[in-house]
N, C-alpha and C positions, 0 to 999 in steps of 0.2 A: 143234145137235147132234141128229141123227136118233135116235129111241129104238130100242133093240134089241127086236126082236119077241118073242124068247123070254121077256122079262120083262114083257110086257103081258098083263094078265088081263082077258078080256071077262066082266065080272061080271053082265051083263044076263041071260045064259042060265043062270046058276046058280040052283039052288033055295035057298030060305031055309034056313040052317043052316051047319054047318062044312064047309070045303073045305081040303084039304091040298095044298100045292105044294112041290116040292123043286128046288133049283138047285145045280149044281156050278160053283163059281167058280174060274177059272184065270187065267193071265197075260193072255190075250186080252181079258178083261173090263177090266182096268186099262189096257191099251194103248188101248182105246177112249176112256177118260177122260184119256189122256196122263199117267198117273200112273206115275212111274218109280222109286218108293222101294223096291219089292219086287223081289227077284231071282226068286222063284218063289212061286206061290200055290196052295194046295190047301184050299179052304174049302167046307163044306157049309152051305147055307141051307135051313132049314125054315120055311115060311111057312104059318101057319094063318089062313085068311080066314073070319070068321064073318059071314055075310050076314044082316042083319036088314031089316025092312021100310023103315026110313028112313035107315039108315046101314050102314057096313061097319066091322068091327073087324079089324085086322090085327095079328098077332103074329109078329115075325121072331126066329128063333133061329139064330145062326151059331156054328160051331165048326170048328176046323181049325188050319192053320198058315200063316204067311207067312215066307218066307226073306228076312231083312234083314241088313244089315251092322251089326256092333257099333259103338257110338259111341266106345268106347275104343280098340279094336284094329283096327277095320275088317274083322274076320273075319266071313264070312257064317255065319249059324246059323238054325235053324228056331225061330221064336217062336210058341208055341202061343197061340191067341186064342179067346175066346168072348165073346158079347155078345147082348143082347136089345133089341128095340125094339117098343113098342106104339104103334100108330097108329090113329086113328079117322078115317074118311072120311065127311064129311057132304056134303049137297047144298045149294047156295045159288045166288045170282044170278050170282056170278063166281068165278073161280079164286082161291084164297088159300092160300098155304102158309107164312104168317108164323109161325104157332104150330108148335112142333116136334112136338107130339103130335096135332094136328088138321089135317087137310087138307080144304079145302072145294073141291068141284068143281061146275061149273055143272049145273043140271038138264038132263037129256037125255044126259049122259055115259054111255057104255055100256062103257067099258074104262078101265083105269088101269095106268100103267107103274110098276114097282117098282124099276127099275135105280138110280135116284139114292139111294133109301133103303138098298138093299143096299150100295152103294158107301160111303156115309157110315157105316153100321154097322160095316163091316169096318175102315175107316181109323181110326175112333175106338176100336176094340178094341185097336189096337196101342199099347203103352206109349210115352210120350213119350221116356223115356230107355231106350235099347235096349242091354242089357249081356249079352254072351255068357255062358251058364251056366258055362262053364269059367273065366271070370274070377272069378265069385263063389265057386266052390268051390276055386279054385287049381289046377285040372288043365290049364288051357290053357297051352301052351308057345308063346309068341309073342315075336318080336324086339321088337315095339313095347312089350310089357309090361316086358321087361327094360330097355329104354331109359328108360321112364317111372320105373321103380324107381331106376335109376342117377341120373337127374336130379332126383328128388324131394328136397325139403329135408330135411336130417338134423335130428332132434330132439336137443337137448342134454340129456343126462341129469343131468349134474353142475350144481350151482348155481354161479352166478358168485361168485367170492370177492371180497374187498375189493380185491385187486390187479388184478383184471380190469376193475374199474369205473374209468371215466375220472375223474381227480382233480377235474375241474371240477364233477362232480355232488356230490362231498362238500361243496364250498363252498356249493352251492345248498341242500343239506340243512341246513346250519348256519343258513341264513336262516329255514327253516321251523321248526326245533326251537328255535332260539335258543341252541344249545350251541356 
């Protein structure tokens, strides 16, 4: 997969200190990753890069919404998301991204691409169980919800009387109590 150029930061030319980058993420970004879970995306990414003499500290802050389908009703809705990620970039002999908080790049690297970290931060910000806000507060009028209510098991409020119990159980109870 070829990296997207707008997410590549050439850090060699930057002065030591803090640098701010902003990105606007939309559907085209997720089409690049062939991720089709979102109907629509509107997410802002604020990236603060703190360049130091021997390493880079990156702080990602994302906020916005993704339009997803409800798991219960399949109705689309805007799911607000926000997330943060702190990443330290160090220099070493070879590339290593096994640690989630530390990225090691080879000496002589002059730029770094942030697209994978942005992608993962956004995807991980979406809740696993996606429920339409109208389902939670009862304002959503959906045929699927009506059918689920109709088919849900009814709770018996009255206790079973002795007549409702199968007489064979009474014989078994006598064995336990001896009566």
